[in-house]
N, C-alpha and C positions, 0 to 999 in steps of 0.2 A: 513635454512631460505628461500632459494629459493623455496624449495618444499612447504613451508607454503604459500608463496606469490602466487605460482601457484595454490594452492588449493582455495585461495580466488578469484582469477581471474576466475577459473572454476566455482566457486559457483555464482559469479555475472553473468557470461554469461549464466549459466543454468537457473537461476531464472529470468533473463531478457527475455530470449526467452520464458519461461513459461508465464510470464506476458504479452508478446507481442501477444499471441494468441487472435485474436479479436472476441470473442464469440458473441458479439452484431451483428457484420456484418455476421458471419457465420449463426447464428440463424435466422436473418431477411431474408437472402437469401434462405436458405434451406427450412425453414418452412413457410415463408410468401411471398416468391417470390418478395422481395423488398430489397433495400439497406438502412439500418438504417441511413446511412450518408446523404441520400437524404430526410429524413423524419424529421419533427419537427425541433429541434435545430441542427440536424446533428451529435450529440454526440452519441457514441456507447455504452454508459453506461446504467444503470438500469432505471434512471429517464426518459430518452427520450424513452427507450424500452417500459416502462409502458404506456407512453402517446400515442405512435404510434402503438405498436404491441399488446396492451392489457395486462391484467393481466397475462395471461399464458406466453406470450412472455417475458414480463418484469421479471417475476419470473424465467424463464429459464436462462435469461441473468444474473440475480443476483446470482443465485446458481452456475453457471459456473465460473463467475468472482470471487465470494467469495472462490470458490474451489481453484482457482489459488493461492490465498493468503495463504490458509491453507497448500497447498502442499509446497509452498515456504518456509513457516515457519517451516514445518516438515523437509524439506531438511536442512535448517540452523541448526536445532536442532541436526540432525544426524552428520553434520560436526563438530559442537561444541563438541559433545560427543566424536567424533573420535579424535579431537585435545587434549581433556583432557586426554583420555586414552593413546594416543601416548606420551604425555609429562610425565605422571606419570610412564609409562613403561620405558622411557628413563632415567628418574631420578633414578628409581629402579635399573636399569642395571649399571649405572655409579656411583651411590652413590652420585650425585651431587643434590643440592637443586634446586627446580623449581624456576625459576626467577619470582618473584612476578609481575614484570612489564608486563610479557606476560600472567600471570595467572589471575590476577584480578586487574591490575593496568591500566594506561592510555591506553594501547593498548588492553588489555584484549582479547585474542584470541577467547575465547568462546563468549564473548559479541559481538565481531566484526563479528563473523559468523552470528549471528542473525540479526545484523544491515545491513550487506551486502545483506542477503537474502531479507530483507524488502525493501532496496533500489532497488535492481535488479528487483524484481517483480513489484513494483509500478512504476518505471521508464519505464519498458518495456511496461506496460499498457498505459502510457501516451505518449510514444514515440515509437509506434509500427513500426518496419521496413517494415512490410507487408502492412502498410497503409501510406507509404511515410513519416515515422517518425511522424505520428499523431496518436491520440488515444483517450482514455477516460480521466476522471479526477482523477481516482485512488482511490476513496473513498472505495468501496466494497473490492478491492484487498488489500489496505493498512490495513483496519480494520481487515480483516481475518488474515493477517500475524502478526498483533500485539497481536493476541491470543498467540503466542509463544514468541514474543519480550518482551511484558509487563506482560504476564500472565493473568489469568482470571480477576483479580481486575482491571488491567489497561484497558483491553478490555471493561469491564462494564463501567468504567468511560468515555471512549471514546464514547461508544454507548449512554450513558446518555447525554453527551454534544450535540451529534447529535440530539437526540430526543427533548431536551430542546430547542435547536435552532429553530427547526421546529415548535414546539408547540407555542412558543412566537411569532414567525414572520410569520408562515405559509409559509415559503420559504425553500425548501429542500437545496438550496445552502447555506443558513445561517447555517443550521445544519452541513453541510459538512465542511464549512470553519471553524466553531467552533471546530469541532473534530480534524481538521488539526492543528489548532492554539494551542490546548492544548497538542499535541503530544510532542513537545520539553520540555514542563514543566514536563510532566510525565517522559520523558527521564532522566531529571535531578534527579528525585526521584529514578528511577529504575537503573540508570547507573551513580550514583554519583561517581566521581573520574575516571570513564572510559570515558575519554573525547573523544577519537577517535570514538568509537561506538556512543556516544551521538551526536557528530558533524554530523555524517552520517545520523542519525535519524532526526535531526533538519533540515538539508538541504533537505532531502527528503520531509519532511512536508512543507517546504517552496515551493518546486516545485509543490505540490498538491495545495497550495493556489494560486500560480501563474496560474495553469491550470484553475482556476476559475475566472480569471481576467475579462472575459466578464460578468459573473454574478455580480462581484463586481461593475462594471460600471453601470449595470442596477439597482443594488440596490441603488447606489448613486443618480441615475436619478429617482428613484421611479417607474421604469417600469418592475421590475422583477416579473415574474409570481408567484402567490401565490396559494396554495392548496385551492380548493374550489371556487376560483374566475374565472371569464371569462378569458380565455387564451389570453394574449396580445402578448407574445413572449416567445417561449419555452426556458427553462433553460438548 
């Protein structure tokens, strides 16, 4: 049991450090000789990069941030596969039945591995230790990781919510918040009965929404910047 707990701790730390790599700052400094934190909204994510570094700079930041999420999800999948193989091998050697609680029940060791990788990478991006525990808003990173956590169908639904939110309101922040808000709902579908993994997913989605608190305040005040309109305040 201690070995399993240690594996999850290591998984969280590894994905957290992966997510904490501030590609927005790195790209802006190396390629554009400026600090993205001093430009526009000061956010290190794709939206601010597009507005202040141009399409090439914004695309580079998106690809690298999205890549962090994909790698984190892949690592979580490897850990989940390792746990499944280990448990089946142990059961075969001892002749004991696999405890359903740890196989596909409330704790679901395999589902937990994916949820932990999702939380680690997303939280690492939002609370980067290299930037004084500050960072981006986690949308690109989280979405990429959800390719593994929810599978292709869940990922498509997430992207659809993001796009619909933007099309309807012309605010990137609305699309981002909508995608984060639907995450716990999808988690109920894909992880029904696996309450610990679901709780981790839901809390992480809540943190992503919290990271958009300034955008929410501007949306309520009617001052949030919209695509195609004159910039009043960067999001």
